[in-house]
N, C-alpha and C positions, 0 to 999 in steps of 0.2 A: 185279584183280577181288577184292573182299572175299569171304572164305570164311565161310559161315554153317553151323553145325552144326544139322541138323534131326533131333531125336530123334522116332522114330515117323514118319519121313519116307516110308515106303512105304505108310502108311495113307491113309485117305480124304482127310482135310484136308491132311495132310503132303505127299502126292504133288502135289496141285494147287498148294500153296504153293511147292514146288520149281520148278514150271513158271513161275509168276509171278515168282519170284525170279530165275530165269535170264533171263527177258525184261527184268528191271530191271537186268541187268548184274552180279548177284551170283552166286557159285558155291555151290550147295548141296552140303553133305557130309551124306549120309544115314546115320543109324544106326537100325536096326530089328531086332527079334528075330523078326519075321515071325509072331508069335503070333496076330495078327489081320489079316494081310495076306499078300501073295504076292510072291515074288521076280520073278514075271512083270511086276509093276508097273515094275520098274527097266528092263526091255526096252521097255515101253510109253513110259516117260519118254524113253528114247533116241530113239524114233520122233518124239516131239513136239519135243524140245529140239534134236535134231540131233547130240547127243553123249551118251555114256553117263555118267550122273552117278556120282560117287564114292560107293560104297556099302559100309558095314560091317555085317555081320550080328552083332548082339550086343545085350545087355541093358543098359539105362541104369543098372541097379543095380550093374553090374560096373565098378568103377573102372579095371580093367586095360585094357578096350577103350577107355574114354575117354582114358586116358593114352597109349595107342597113337595114337589120332587126334590128340591134342595134340602128340605128337612129330612126326607126319607132316605136320601142317597148322598154319599160323598162322591161328587162328580170330579173326574180328572180332566174333562174336556167336553166340547160341544161340536157336533157337525150340524150345520144349519141348512136344511133343504127346504123347510116350509115356506112356500110362496105360491101365489097364483101364477100360472104360466101360459095361459092361452093368449097367443099374440093377437088374434082377431078380436077377442072379447076385450082385451086391454085398450084397443083403439075406441071401442064403444063405451067402456066404463073406466076411464083413466083414474078417477078418484078412488075407486075400489082397489085398484092395483097399487097406487101410491100409499094409501092408508095401510093396506095389509103388508105389502112387501117391505116398505121402509119402517113402518111402525113396529112390526114384529122383530126386526133386527135391533131397533133401539131398546125395546123392552128386554130383549135377550141380553144385550150388553149391560144394561142396568143390573139385571139378575146376576150375571157373571161377576160383576164388580162386587156386589153385596156378598156373594158366596166365595169370593177369592179364587174363581176359576180362571186360569190363565189362557188355555189353548182353545182356539176356534178355527175350524175349517169351514169356509163359506162357499156355498154353491153359486158360482157365477156362470157366465155364458160367453160363447164366442160372438153373441149378438153385439157385444160392446165394440167390436171392430167394424160393424156396419159393412159397407161394400168396400173391401180393401183395394188399395191401389197396387200393392205388391204382394205376391204369393210366394211361398207360404207365409202365414202371419206368425210373427214372433211375439213374445210378451212385450217387446218395446214398440211394436206396430202401433201407430197412433190410434187411439179410440176415436170413433166418429159419432156424429149425431145418430142416435138410435132410430131404427125404422118403426118402432112402436113404443108405447108407454111401458109395456113389459120389459123391453130391452133397456129402456132408460132407467127402470128401477134397479136393474143389475149394475148399471154404470154408477148410479147415485149411491147404492149400497157400498160399492167399492170405495167411493170417495169418503163416505161416512167412516169406513174402517180405517182408511189411511189417516184421516184427521184424528180419529180416536187413538190410534197408536202414537201419533205425533204428540198427543196431549199427555204422554207418559202415564197412560192408564195401567201399564203393567201387563198388558195382554200380548200374546203371540198369535199372529193370524196368518193364514194362507187362504187366498182366493183361488179356487180352481175354475178355470174357464173351460167349460165342457164344449165339445163340438156336438156331434149328433148321436146320442145314445140309442143303441138298438140291441136286439137279442133278449134273452131271458136266461134264468138259471138253468143249467144243463139238466136238472131233474124235471123240468117243466112244471114245477110246483108254484113258482112265482114268475111274474113277467109284467109287461106293460098292460095296464087295465084302464083304458081311457073311458071316462064317463061321457056318454053321448058321442058326438062326431069327433074322431081323433084329430089331433093337431099335427101329428107326425106321419111321415110317409109309410113306415113299415107296418103299423097297425092297419092302415088303409089297405096295404098289400095283402096282409094275412086275412083281413075281414072279407076282402073281395074273393080270395082263394077259397074261403069257407062258405061263400054264397050269401054272406050277410049283407054284402053290397053288390049291386049289379055290375059295376065296373069301376076301375081305377082311372082317374084323370091325371095325366102328366101335363103339368102346366108349362107349355112352351117347348118347342123343339128347334128353335132357330137362334138360340143363344150362341155366343162365341165359345163353344166347348166341342169336345171330340164328336159328340153325336147330337148337339143342339139342346140337350137338356141340362138343367142346373147341376152343379158339382158340390158335393158335401163330403165331410170327413166323418164316416160312420164308425163309432167306437162301441165295442161290446160292453154292455152294462156291467159285466163282471170285471172287466179290465178297469172301468171307471171306478167301481167300488174299491178295487185294490189301491187305486191312487189315493183315496181318502185315508186308508190305513197308513200308507207310506207317508202321507203329509202329516198325520198326527205324530207318527214316530219321529219325523224330522223336527217338528216343533219342540218336542221334548228336549232336544239338544241345543236350543237357541236361548239367547238371553232375553230378558223382558223387553217390551216395546219393539217387537219384531213384526215386520210385514213383508210378504212376498206373494207373487202371483205366478201360476203355472198353467200353460195350455195342457189340456188332456184330450188328445186325439191320436189317430194312427200315424199321422205324418203324410198321408196321401189322400187324394180325393177320388170319389166314384160318382159318376153321373146317375141321375134318377133312372135312366133307361138301363144302365148297367146293373143297378139294384134289381130291377124287374127281371132282367135276363138271368141274373145269378140266382134269384129266388126260384124261377122256373126250373133252372138246371138242377140245383141241389135237392129240390123237393119233387121234381118230376111232375110239375103241374103247369098247365097253361093258364095264364092270367088274362082276363078280359080287361083290356085297357084301351084308352083313347087319348089322343093328343088334344088338349084344350088350350084356351088362350092363356097368355102369360098373366101372372098375378102382379099387381102393382106392389112395389116394395120388396120383391124377392131378390135376395142376393144372388148374383149369377154364379159365382164360384168362390169357395173358401175351403182351405184346409190348413192344418196346423204344422208349424215347425215344432218338433217335440224334443229338440236337443237339450233344452234346459231341464225338463223333467227327467229325461233319460240320465243326464249327467249328475244332477244334484240329488234327486230322490231315488235314483236307481230303478225307476219304473219303466217298464216296456210292455206294450200290449202283447197278449198271448193268443188272442182269438182272431180269426180271419173274418172277412165279410161272409164267406160261406158258412162258417160256424154260427155267426149272428143270425143269418136268415133261416138256417136249419132250426136253431133253438127257438126263434120267434114263431115258426110254424108249429113246432111241437107244443109250444105253450098255447097257441090259438086253438089247437085241436082239443085241448082239455076244457076249453070254454064252450065248445059247441054242444 
C-alpha cells in the first residue's frame, strides 16, 4: 500500500481526505501541528477507518520532523494542506502568513527532492481569481490581485510550484483550486472544527442553530444576485477529498516535470440566503438571522466551471447542498 504524507492531515479537509485515501487502498501518514485542529480527530479517524492512522505532531516548516518521517516511511507522494487560512487575521498579520504558507511549501519541496518523492497535490483556492469578470471561472480565467495576504499566499505558492517544475526538478504537481468546502463525514465522527470564531458561513449557521451564537449575520442583501446576497460554490468536503485521490492517481501516469491546475467545485452557485433556507428546510430548524452591512473585499459571486476536472480526472461531485447541510448539522450536534 502506497504511503502518502498529508500535511495538515488532522484539519478539516485533510482528515476527510485521509479517510477517502484509506478507502482507496492508500496509507495516509498525517503531519499536523494541531494549531487549528485537535488530536481527538486522530481517534475519530480510527473509529471510521478501523485502524489508528500514523500521526506525527509537528510543523511543516521544521525539516527535522520531515526528515524523521522520511527515514521511517517510504513515501510515494505528498498532499500539502498545512497553511494558515483566516482571511481576516492575514490582513492584520501578513508576515505570519507569508512566513508560514510560503516557507512550509519550500521546506517541503526541499524534503521531497532529498527523498526522491515525485508527486505533490497542492491545496490552492478560488481566491486566486479575485472578483471575476466572467462567470463561471475556468482554470484559464486570469488570476487577479488577491483580496487578502492569505489569498496572495495561495497565488505565490502556485507561482513557486510552476517555477520549480520549470527548473526540471523532476516533480509532478497538481494544484487544486477549492471553492467553498462544506459538510462533514456522513458518520458525523469528523467535520469542521473551527477554533474560536469561524471564518466560514456554515459553521456560523450550525453554531447559531445550536444556540452557541445568538444570531447569524448575512452581510449585504442588495448585491446584483437573485436575492441580493453573495453567491458561492459550496462543495461537500467528501467530494473535495475524493478529488485529491483522483489527482494523485492521475499524477502517477504523467512524465516528470508536470504541472496542472483544476477547479474543484459543483459547477453552480448558491446565495447565502439559499444556504440559510436550505439548512432550515432539511433540518427543520428556524435560524435566527439578520441582514448586516456589506463587508469590504467580499467577492459578490463566484462559481466554478468544472469541465476540466470532469473530463481529465473523471471526477464528479456526488453530494448535494442538502446533503452538505444535513451532514454539517449532524456533526454540530455531536459537539454540543
